[in-house]
N, C-alpha and C positions, 0 to 999 in steps of 0.2 A: 692059260693066257698070261702074257708077261705083265710085269708091274707097270711098264710104260704104256702098254695098250689099255690096261685097266684104268690108268689115269686119264687117258684120252677119252675113253668111253664115259667115265664119270664126268669129265668136263663137258662133253656133249650133252649128257643128261641134265646137268646143272643149267647149262645155257637154255636148253629146251624148256625146262621148268620155269626159268625166269621169263622167257618170252611169253609163255602161256599165262603166267601170272600177270604180266604187264598188259597183255591183251585183254584179260578178264577185267582189269582195273580201268579200262578205257570206256568212256561213255560213247554212245553211237546213236546217230539219228535213225538208224534202221534196226534198233535193238528189238522192237516188237513186230518186225515185218512178218515173221512166221507164227509167232506165238499169240499175237493179238493185233492183227492187221488193221482193225477198225478202231483202235484206241483213240485216235484223234477225233474222229467223227462222233464217238460216244461222248467224249468229254465236251466237245463243242455243243452237242445237243442239250446237255444238262446246263452248261454255263449260259447259253443263250436264253434258255427259259428262266434261269435265275436272274439274269439281267433285266428281264421284263418286270420282275417283281422288286428288284433292288438295283437301281442305276449305279450304286457305288460298289457293287460286288467285285468289279475288276480291281479297284484300289484296295479293297479288303484282302483279296487273295494274294495280290502281289506283295502286300505288306507281310502277310503270313509267310510267304516264300522267303522274303528278305530276312525276317527274324529267325526263321528256321535255319537258314544257311550260316548265319553268324554264330550259332551255338553248336559246336561239334561238327559243323558241315551240314550239307543238304541231306538230312537223313530222316526227315519226318518226325523228329522227336518232339517238336512243338505241339503236335496234335494229340499226344498221349494224355489221358486223364489221370487223376490221382488213383493209385492202386497200391497193393502191397509192394514195397520196394521202389515205388515210383512217385516222386514229388513233381507234379506237373509243372512244366515251364509256363503254362498259361497263367498261373497264379503270380508269377514274377511281375514286378512293376512295369517293365517295358512291354509286357504282353497282355496286360489287363484290359487294354483297349483294342486288342486284335479281335477280328470277327470273320465270319464266313465259313466256319467249320462245318455247319450244317450242309452247305453246298458240297464241300469235299466229301462228306458222308454220302450224299446223293450220287456223286460221281463214282465213288467206290462201289456202291450197291449196283449201279448200272454196269460197271465193268466186271464185277463178280458174276453177274448173270451171263455174260458172254465169254469172259476169259478168266475163270476162277483161279485165284492164286497166282496170277501172272504180273499184274501191274502194281507197282509200289505206290504207297501214299506220297512219298517224296517226289516221284515222277508225276503224279497227278497235279501237284502244285506247280511244277515246271511247265507242264502242258497247258494247264488252265491259265497261267499267267500270260503265256505267249498268245493264246487265243484272244484273251480279253484285251490285251494291249492293242493288238492288231484291229480288233473289232471296234475299238474306240478311236481309231484314226492314228494310232501310233505305229512304230516300225514293226516289221515282222522278222523273224529269224528262225533258223533250223534248230529245233530243240534237240539237245543231246540227252539221251535216255539210257537207262540201265542202273539207276540208283536203287538201293535197297533200304529197308526201313530199320531204324535203330530199335533195339529191345530195351533201351533205357532212356531216361530224360536227364537233363542237367540244369536244374533250376538255378543253381549258383552260377552257372556259366552264362546266364543271360546278361551279366554285366558286360559281356563282349559286344552287345548290341549297341551301335552308336546312338547317342542321345541328343535331342535338340538343344540341350542345355550345355553341351560340351563345346570347347573351342576347337579351332581347326587342327591344332597340334594333337589333341586327344583323339579326335575322329580319324585323322590321318594314321595314327598309330594303330587304331582298331582295324582299319582297312588293311594296313601293312601286315598285321598279325595273321590275317587269313589269306595273304598272298595277293592282295589287290593294290594297284598303284593309284596315283592321283587322278589319272583319267577315269578309272573305275569309280573313284570316290565321287567325282562330279556327276558322272552318268547315273550312278545308283542313288545318289542323294536326290537327283532329279526324279528317280522312280517314285519317291514319296509325293512329288508334285503331280503325278498322274491323277491323283484323286484330290482330296481336300485335307486340310490340317486344322486342328482346333486352335483357337486364338491363344489359349494358355501356353501352347508350346513355343510361341514366338513373339508374344506381345511385349516382352521385355526389350526386344530389338526395336520396337516402334516408339517407345517412350523413355526407357531408362537402360540403355545398352551399357553393360559392364558397370552399372552403378553411376553412370555419368550424368543422369538426368536428361540426356539427349538421345535421339534415335541413332541407330547404327548408321554411320556415314556411308557405308557401302551400298545401302539400299537406294535404288533409283527414287528420286523425290516424288515423281508422279505416282509410282507404285506405292510409295510410303503413304501418301494421302489416301489412296484407294483402300489400303489395308487398315488405316486408322478409322475410316468410315465403317468398315466391317467389324473392327475390333477396338471400340473406344476404350480409353484408359479406365480401368476399374469395371469394365463391362463383363458380360457373361463369357467366361473363359472357354465354355463349351461350344461357342458359335463356330461354325465351319467356314473356312475361307478357301476359295479355289486358288491353286497355284499353277505354274505354267510350263514345266519342262517335260521332255520325253525321256526314254530310258534305254539302257542297253543291259541285257540280262545274262548273257552267255557266261562270262567269267564268274559271276556270282554263283550261277547254277553248278559250276564245276568245283566249288569249294569242298574239299575232302569228302566226296560221296562214298558211301558204302557200296561195294560192288562184289562181284564173284559170289563167294559163299559167305561173306560177312553179313550180319544182320539177318533180316527175313523179309518176306512179303506179307504184310499184315492183311488179314481178311477184314478187319475192322480198324480204321485209322485211329480210333480212340484208345485201343488197348493192344497189348502184345498177344500173339497167338497162344 
């Protein structure tokens, strides 16, 4: 075989490999069509039962999904407990108030019974979030699937999670760092308002914004008075207040997912295999 022909064949092989790798790296709404065709109905059955026991489970799981994706991408790392070589992200300040992991465990158990070793914990969060948003009157979307689970956690990396105490410039940079723009920022910040927020996370905006001794001038005056009644100055910071926006989730769910042969499919979301 001539050197020129060898070069052509090598180039074709290289292109083929690149195409295959890129296709493996893409999420797809039909990812489980043959391997676990009932995945959505199984997840739906568990979360609908969970919502009967906890009306806030939708907000809780969406928040877990959000916090997971902002640390190393949507890889389920937030669900790992402390273990040898793993410092759980759950213990980091931004995640100490996250909740709903027991429902994820219930979903995983149900899926392992029908499709063992197939559906990742990261995908469980994505599917559950979509179902719960839609069930509570929010928008629906076609969930992209095919994420795999991380074998590590990154507690230090939780500083990438946007904080309610940061200004717009800081939060915008955190969104930009994961490839999200200002439109995503508005929509996904709205995701937090799907549920409720503790007064302590925003009470400074009601009474002493930026140390001014006055409320945040950007808050609608009628809404300000409503929030002040719920969150009096010096009152219980743990009181919950309802907020008011809907969400868009697709772009966030696509943040640096593990796909192909990267990571693993955990049999237990709390620990690596």
